[in-house]
N, C-alpha and C positions, 0 to 999 in steps of 0.2 A: 597489454601491461597496465594501461591507465585504469581499466575496469577493476583489476585485481588490487591495485593500489588504493583506489577510491574507497573501497569497502572498509578495510582496516582503519584508514585515516578518519572516516566518518564515525566509526564505532568509538574510537578514542575520544573524539570531540563530543560524542553523545554522552559520555560518562559525566562530565561536570555540568553539561546542559540539563541532563535528567535530574541531577541533584538539586538544581535550581527550580526547574519547572514542577517537580513533584511536591514542592512546598505549597502549591496552589491546588485548589479543588474546584470542580464543577465548571461554571462559566469562566471563572478566573483562570483556570488552566488553559482553556481554549484561547482566551485573549492573550495570555502570557506566551503561548507558543507562537501566536501570530506576531507579537511584538519581537520575539527573538528572531524570527525569520526576517523581519525588517532590519534588525540590528546586523545580521549576517550580510544582508544585501548592501547596507551602507558600508560595512567593513570591506566587502569585496570591491565596492566602487572606489575605494581609496588605494587599491593595489595597482600601481601604474604598470607593472609588468604584465598584468592581465587586461590592459587597455582601459583601466579606470571604469567609469560609469557606462561608457559606450561599448565595452567588451572588446573581444579580439577574435580574429579568425585563426584557425589552426595553420601553422606554417606549412608551406607547400611540401617541404621535405617530409613532414610527418604524414601528410595526406598520401604522398606517393609511397611511403614506407608501409602504409596499411594495405594498399593494393595498387597495381599499376594502372588500372582503369576504373571508371565509375561503376561499370557493370559488376566487376569483381568485388568492389568495395560494398556495393549494395547487397551482393550475394553473401558476403561475410557478415554484414550487419544483420541480415535476416536470420541466419543460422545462429549467431550469437544471441539475438533476442529470443529466439525459440528455446535455446538451451537455458538461458537465464529464467525464462518463464517456467520451464519444467523444474528447474532446481528450486526456485522460490516456492512453487506450489507443493513440491515434495517436502520441503522444509516446513511449510505451514501445516501440512497434514500430519507430519511426524510430531511437530510441537503440540498440536491440539489433541492428538491421540495419546500423548504421554501424560505423566502425572502433573507436569506443568500446565498442560491443557485443561485438566480437571480443575486445577487451582485457578486458572484464568476464568473458567466458567463460573466458579464460585464467587470470585471477585466481581465479575460482571453482575451477577444476580444480587449480591449483598456483600459489600466490602467488609462491613463490621462483623457480619456473621462468619465470613471466611476467616478473618483474623482471629475470632474467638475459637475457631476450630483448629487452630495451630498453623495456619497458612501464613508464611512470611510475605505479606502483601507487597511491601516495598521492594524486596528482593526480586519477586516475580515481575514487577513492573520494570525494574531496572533491566532485567534480562531481555524482556520483550522490546523495550525502547532501544537498547543497543543493537539487537538483532535487526530490528526494522531499519535503523540508521545504516547498518552494514549493507542490507539488500537494496535500500533506496539509493544509496550512493553509487552502487554498481550499475543500477539501471540508469541513473542520471548520467554517468560517464558514457554509457552506450548511446544515450540519446544525443549528447553533444558531439560524439564522434560521428554520428549519422548526420547531424546538422552542419558539422565542420565549423561551427562558430559558437562561442559561449559569451554570455553577457549576464551581469547581475540581475537585471530586470527579468530576463527570461528564466534564469535559474530559480528565482524566488517569486515567480508570477502567481498571483492569487487565483487567477482564472484557470491556468493550466494545472496547478498542483493542489488546489483546494476546491474551487467551485465545481470543476469537471469531475473530480474524484468523488465528491459528495453526490453529484448527479448519477454517476455510474453505480455507486453503492445503493442509492435510494431506489432506482428503478430496477436494479438487478435483485437486490434482496440483502438485508442486513442480517448478520449472524450465520451466514452460510458461505462456504468457499465458492460454490457455484454461482452465487448471486453476482459478485463483481465481474465474473467471466462473462455472464450473459449481459450484464450492464455495459461492459466494454464493447462487445459486439454491436449492441444496439446504438451506443454512442457514436461509434465510427461510421456505421451505416447511415445514421441520421446526418452526421457532419458532412459526409461525402455527397449525400443526396441533396442537402439543403445549402451546399457551399455557395451556389450562385445567388442566394438571397442575401448575402452579406451578413450584417450583424442581426438581421431578423431571425436567423436560425437560433440565436440564443434565447429569444423570447419564446420560440416554439418549443425548444427543449425545456424551458422553465415551465411552460404550460403542461407538457407531457409529465414532468416530474410531479407537479401538483395533482394531476389526475391519478397517477399511479399511487401517490401517497394516500389519496382519499379512497380509491377503489381497492387497492391492495397494499395495506400498510407494511406487510412483510416483503414487498417487492414482487416482481413477476415470478421469479423462481420460487419464492416462498409460497405464492399462491398455487403454483403447479405442484410443489412438493406436498403441500397440505391436502390437495385434492386427489392426487394420484399416488402419493407415497414414494415418489422418485427421489433417489439420492445417488448422484454420480460419485460423490466423495463422502461416504457416510462417516460421521464423527460421533453419533450418539452411542452411548453405552447402555447395555441392558443388564439387569440383575439376573444372574444365573444361580439357581438354588441347587446345591449339591446334595445328593442323598445321604442321609444319616447312616453311619456305620452300624448303629444298633438296630434302628427300626427300618431302614431302607427307604424312608420317606424324605422328601426334600426338606431341608432345614436351612 
């Protein structure tokens, strides 16, 4: 129930937040969103019912209500995570293959040119921002149900929700759905393999990211896709010429 409540609540909160942040451009937009995350962290730290700055563990009754044993609870969390992954990926593919997806591509390439061609740039940005907030909140709720504890510092951690996500996207590949999937697999394999090295694994991952950015600017999947033409989730559109009714030739 918490997962399905978190999505709409976050989407509602995202509406005024988007109105504020979209007044900023470029680096100021990135800094502004970072500042807003810190504001939300400080606000959450003031809510005593949530444990204040130290956070709070889920009540025992809520934990037992989810599942009678730890094994069953982990089983439920696994399948919920898998279901959310499939739903989110399907939603992303559907969005990017729609007219809104074409508009997003145009905005990414040249926002001014997209606007001059009749695309409502602000409306498209609003839609994407609210949808992302909806999905992110659902995933966040699932994560804290798995951890059985929530705290402001963990919820708004720069490492977990910014640095690691950037690392995953950079090594996997920017601009392709397959890229972050590959990057996530590589990230978790590296983290499990290098866990005994303590914080040194962060330096190693940083070095890996730098090497990938220099050797394969489009990421590992981008390199593979360009070389072999592989597309697990194709999003590109091709112009198809229809034969003319009069001449029979493509027009």
